[in-house]
PDB file of N, CA, C and O in Angstrom:
ATOM      1  N   ASP A   1      -5.592  -7.631  -8.591  1.00  0.00           N
ATOM      2  CA  ASP A   1      -4.265  -7.104  -8.894  1.00  0.00           C
ATOM      3  C   ASP A   1      -3.202  -8.125  -8.936  1.00  0.00           C
ATOM      4  O   ASP A   1      -3.227  -9.156  -8.265  1.00  0.00           O
ATOM      5  N   LEU A   2      -2.177  -7.757  -9.835  1.00  0.00           N
ATOM      6  CA  LEU A   2      -0.897  -8.541  -9.840  1.00  0.00           C
ATOM      7  C   LEU A   2      -0.257  -8.354  -8.672  1.00  0.00           C
ATOM      8  O   LEU A   2       0.196  -9.350  -8.107  1.00  0.00           O
ATOM      9  N   VAL A   3      -0.106  -7.152  -8.129  1.00  0.00           N
ATOM     10  CA  VAL A   3       0.694  -7.004  -6.961  1.00  0.00           C
ATOM     11  C   VAL A   3       0.151  -7.616  -5.815  1.00  0.00           C
ATOM     12  O   VAL A   3       0.889  -7.810  -4.849  1.00  0.00           O
ATOM     13  N   SER A   4      -1.143  -7.977  -5.780  1.00  0.00           N
ATOM     14  CA  SER A   4      -1.664  -8.523  -4.505  1.00  0.00           C
ATOM     15  C   SER A   4      -1.385 -10.123  -4.645  1.00  0.00           C
ATOM     16  O   SER A   4      -1.488 -10.823  -3.638  1.00  0.00           O
ATOM     17  N   LYS A   5      -1.052 -10.659  -5.820  1.00  0.00           N
ATOM     18  CA  LYS A   5      -0.661 -12.000  -5.911  1.00  0.00           C
ATOM     19  C   LYS A   5       0.817 -12.284  -5.443  1.00  0.00           C
ATOM     20  O   LYS A   5       1.196 -13.391  -5.062  1.00  0.00           O
ATOM     21  N   ILE A   6       1.586 -11.189  -5.513  1.00  0.00           N
ATOM     22  CA  ILE A   6       2.959 -11.462  -5.337  1.00  0.00           C
ATOM     23  C   ILE A   6       3.567 -10.866  -4.043  1.00  0.00           C
ATOM     24  O   ILE A   6       4.734 -11.047  -3.695  1.00  0.00           O
ATOM     25  N   CYS A   7       2.563 -10.068  -3.306  1.00  0.00           N
ATOM     26  CA  CYS A   7       3.023  -9.305  -2.127  1.00  0.00           C
ATOM     27  C   CYS A   7       1.968  -9.716  -1.138  1.00  0.00           C
ATOM     28  O   CYS A   7       0.806  -9.982  -1.442  1.00  0.00           O
ATOM     29  N   ASP A   8       2.452  -9.742   0.013  1.00  0.00           N
ATOM     30  CA  ASP A   8       1.532  -9.843   1.237  1.00  0.00           C
ATOM     31  C   ASP A   8       1.192  -8.549   2.063  1.00  0.00           C
ATOM     32  O   ASP A   8       0.170  -8.399   2.733  1.00  0.00           O
ATOM     33  N   ARG A   9       2.211  -7.637   1.910  1.00  0.00           N
ATOM     34  CA  ARG A   9       2.229  -6.570   2.761  1.00  0.00           C
ATOM     35  C   ARG A   9       2.716  -5.290   1.883  1.00  0.00           C
ATOM     36  O   ARG A   9       3.557  -5.440   0.997  1.00  0.00           O
ATOM     37  N   GLY A  10       2.165  -4.071   2.164  1.00  0.00           N
ATOM     38  CA  GLY A  10       2.629  -2.925   1.479  1.00  0.00           C
ATOM     39  C   GLY A  10       3.060  -1.827   2.201  1.00  0.00           C
ATOM     40  O   GLY A  10       2.432  -1.646   3.244  1.00  0.00           O
ATOM     41  N   VAL A  11       3.925  -1.057   1.965  1.00  0.00           N
ATOM     42  CA  VAL A  11       4.356   0.270   2.498  1.00  0.00           C
ATOM     43  C   VAL A  11       4.182   1.409   1.605  1.00  0.00           C
ATOM     44  O   VAL A  11       4.696   1.405   0.486  1.00  0.00           O
ATOM     45  N   VAL A  12       3.532   2.318   2.009  1.00  0.00           N
ATOM     46  CA  VAL A  12       3.517   3.498   1.320  1.00  0.00           C
ATOM     47  C   VAL A  12       4.155   4.820   1.884  1.00  0.00           C
ATOM     48  O   VAL A  12       3.790   5.268   2.971  1.00  0.00           O
ATOM     49  N   LEU A  13       5.164   5.463   1.079  1.00  0.00           N
ATOM     50  CA  LEU A  13       5.618   6.380   1.737  1.00  0.00           C
ATOM     51  C   LEU A  13       5.235   7.683   0.907  1.00  0.00           C
ATOM     52  O   LEU A  13       4.987   7.716  -0.299  1.00  0.00           O
ATOM     53  N   GLU A  14       5.237   8.851   1.883  1.00  0.00           N
ATOM     54  CA  GLU A  14       4.870  10.154   1.050  1.00  0.00           C
ATOM     55  C   GLU A  14       6.024  11.152   1.558  1.00  0.00           C
ATOM     56  O   GLU A  14       6.321  11.373   2.732  1.00  0.00           O
ATOM     57  N   HIS A  15       6.536  11.637   0.543  1.00  0.00           N
ATOM     58  CA  HIS A  15       7.745  12.630   0.910  1.00  0.00           C
ATOM     59  C   HIS A  15       8.630  12.183   1.977  1.00  0.00           C
ATOM     60  O   HIS A  15       9.119  12.932   2.823  1.00  0.00           O
ATOM     61  N   GLY A  16       8.835  10.779   1.890  1.00  0.00           N
ATOM     62  CA  GLY A  16       9.826  10.233   2.810  1.00  0.00           C
ATOM     63  C   GLY A  16       9.350   9.813   4.043  1.00  0.00           C
ATOM     64  O   GLY A  16      10.084   9.223   4.835  1.00  0.00           O
ATOM     65  N   ASN A  17       8.014  10.100   4.312  1.00  0.00           N
ATOM     66  CA  ASN A  17       7.394   9.762   5.553  1.00  0.00           C
ATOM     67  C   ASN A  17       6.413   8.418   5.422  1.00  0.00           C
ATOM     68  O   ASN A  17       5.752   8.230   4.401  1.00  0.00           O
ATOM     69  N   LEU A  18       6.389   7.666   6.353  1.00  0.00           N
ATOM     70  CA  LEU A  18       5.576   6.583   6.328  1.00  0.00           C
ATOM     71  C   LEU A  18       4.122   7.019   6.352  1.00  0.00           C
ATOM     72  O   LEU A  18       3.672   7.747   7.237  1.00  0.00           O
ATOM     73  N   ARG A  19       3.392   6.531   5.319  1.00  0.00           N
ATOM     74  CA  ARG A  19       1.992   6.878   5.416  1.00  0.00           C
ATOM     75  C   ARG A  19       1.208   5.636   5.702  1.00  0.00           C
ATOM     76  O   ARG A  19       0.186   5.715   6.383  1.00  0.00           O
ATOM     77  N   PHE A  20       1.596   4.572   5.254  1.00  0.00           N
ATOM     78  CA  PHE A  20       0.734   3.235   5.505  1.00  0.00           C
ATOM     79  C   PHE A  20       1.686   2.142   5.505  1.00  0.00           C
ATOM     80  O   PHE A  20       2.643   2.107   4.732  1.00  0.00           O
ATOM     81  N   ASP A  21       1.400   1.139   6.473  1.00  0.00           N
ATOM     82  CA  ASP A  21       2.212  -0.113   6.552  1.00  0.00           C
ATOM     83  C   ASP A  21       1.235  -1.197   6.865  1.00  0.00           C
ATOM     84  O   ASP A  21       0.712  -1.206   7.980  1.00  0.00           O
ATOM     85  N   GLY A  22       0.957  -2.062   6.028  1.00  0.00           N
ATOM     86  CA  GLY A  22      -0.032  -3.155   6.317  1.00  0.00           C
ATOM     87  C   GLY A  22      -0.445  -4.079   5.205  1.00  0.00           C
ATOM     88  O   GLY A  22       0.357  -4.323   4.303  1.00  0.00           O
ATOM     89  N   PRO A  23      -1.502  -4.544   5.213  1.00  0.00           N
ATOM     90  CA  PRO A  23      -1.877  -5.618   4.178  1.00  0.00           C
ATOM     91  C   PRO A  23      -1.806  -4.907   2.769  1.00  0.00           C
ATOM     92  O   PRO A  23      -2.201  -3.750   2.627  1.00  0.00           O
ATOM     93  N   ILE A  24      -1.306  -5.621   1.786  1.00  0.00           N
ATOM     94  CA  ILE A  24      -1.292  -5.169   0.460  1.00  0.00           C
ATOM     95  C   ILE A  24      -2.574  -4.463  -0.099  1.00  0.00           C
ATOM     96  O   ILE A  24      -2.572  -3.323  -0.563  1.00  0.00           O
ATOM     97  N   LYS A  25      -3.647  -5.262   0.000  1.00  0.00           N
ATOM     98  CA  LYS A  25      -4.954  -4.665  -0.448  1.00  0.00           C
ATOM     99  C   LYS A  25      -5.263  -3.218   0.057  1.00  0.00           C
ATOM    100  O   LYS A  25      -5.754  -2.335  -0.647  1.00  0.00           O
ATOM    101  N   GLU A  26      -4.931  -3.103   1.294  1.00  0.00           N
ATOM    102  CA  GLU A  26      -5.161  -1.704   2.115  1.00  0.00           C
ATOM    103  C   GLU A  26      -4.095  -0.831   1.530  1.00  0.00           C
ATOM    104  O   GLU A  26      -4.357   0.360   1.362  1.00  0.00           O
ATOM    105  N   ALA A  27      -2.976  -1.281   1.218  1.00  0.00           N
ATOM    106  CA  ALA A  27      -1.870  -0.255   0.658  1.00  0.00           C
ATOM    107  C   ALA A  27      -2.216   0.152  -0.612  1.00  0.00           C
ATOM    108  O   ALA A  27      -2.086   1.347  -0.879  1.00  0.00           O
ATOM    109  N   VAL A  28      -2.696  -0.725  -1.574  1.00  0.00           N
ATOM    110  CA  VAL A  28      -3.120  -0.345  -2.892  1.00  0.00           C
ATOM    111  C   VAL A  28      -4.426   0.731  -2.774  1.00  0.00           C
ATOM    112  O   VAL A  28      -4.447   1.650  -3.593  1.00  0.00           O
ATOM    113  N   LYS A  29      -5.355   0.652  -1.922  1.00  0.00           N
ATOM    114  CA  LYS A  29      -6.253   1.636  -1.750  1.00  0.00           C
ATOM    115  C   LYS A  29      -5.723   2.922  -1.308  1.00  0.00           C
ATOM    116  O   LYS A  29      -6.268   3.952  -1.703  1.00  0.00           O
ATOM    117  N   VAL A  30      -4.683   2.968  -0.505  1.00  0.00           N
ATOM    118  CA  VAL A  30      -4.163   4.264   0.045  1.00  0.00           C
ATOM    119  C   VAL A  30      -3.412   4.834  -1.358  1.00  0.00           C
ATOM    120  O   VAL A  30      -3.656   5.979  -1.738  1.00  0.00           O
ATOM    121  N   ILE A  31      -2.703   4.168  -1.925  1.00  0.00           N
ATOM    122  CA  ILE A  31      -2.080   4.629  -3.195  1.00  0.00           C
ATOM    123  C   ILE A  31      -2.928   5.170  -4.115  1.00  0.00           C
ATOM    124  O   ILE A  31      -2.603   6.210  -4.687  1.00  0.00           O
ATOM    125  N   ARG A  32      -4.226   4.491  -4.408  1.00  0.00           N
ATOM    126  CA  ARG A  32      -5.193   5.065  -5.382  1.00  0.00           C
ATOM    127  C   ARG A  32      -6.063   6.091  -4.817  1.00  0.00           C
ATOM    128  O   ARG A  32      -6.995   6.546  -5.481  1.00  0.00           O
ATOM    129  N   GLY A  33      -5.809   6.488  -3.607  1.00  0.00           N
ATOM    130  CA  GLY A  33      -6.560   7.670  -2.974  1.00  0.00           C
ATOM    131  C   GLY A  33      -7.884   7.265  -2.331  1.00  0.00           C
ATOM    132  O   GLY A  33      -8.792   8.091  -2.242  1.00  0.00           O
ATOM    133  N   GLY A  34      -8.024   5.973  -1.864  1.00  0.00           N
ATOM    134  CA  GLY A  34      -9.196   5.612  -1.141  1.00  0.00           C
ATOM    135  C   GLY A  34      -8.962   5.411   0.243  1.00  0.00           C
ATOM    136  O   GLY A  34      -9.666   4.564   0.793  1.00  0.00           O
ATOM    137  N   ASP A  35      -8.109   6.023   0.924  1.00  0.00           N
ATOM    138  CA  ASP A  35      -7.669   5.801   2.425  1.00  0.00           C
ATOM    139  C   ASP A  35      -8.780   6.551   3.065  1.00  0.00           C
ATOM    140  O   ASP A  35      -8.838   6.641   4.291  1.00  0.00           O
TER     141      ASP A  35
END
């Protein structure tokens, strides 16, 4: 993924609440529904 090449870390928010904070590859999985 392009985002993995330019980011080290990802933060996922859901309805204003922190859902995930960590490595970008894991954040992408959370966003795609594979948490």
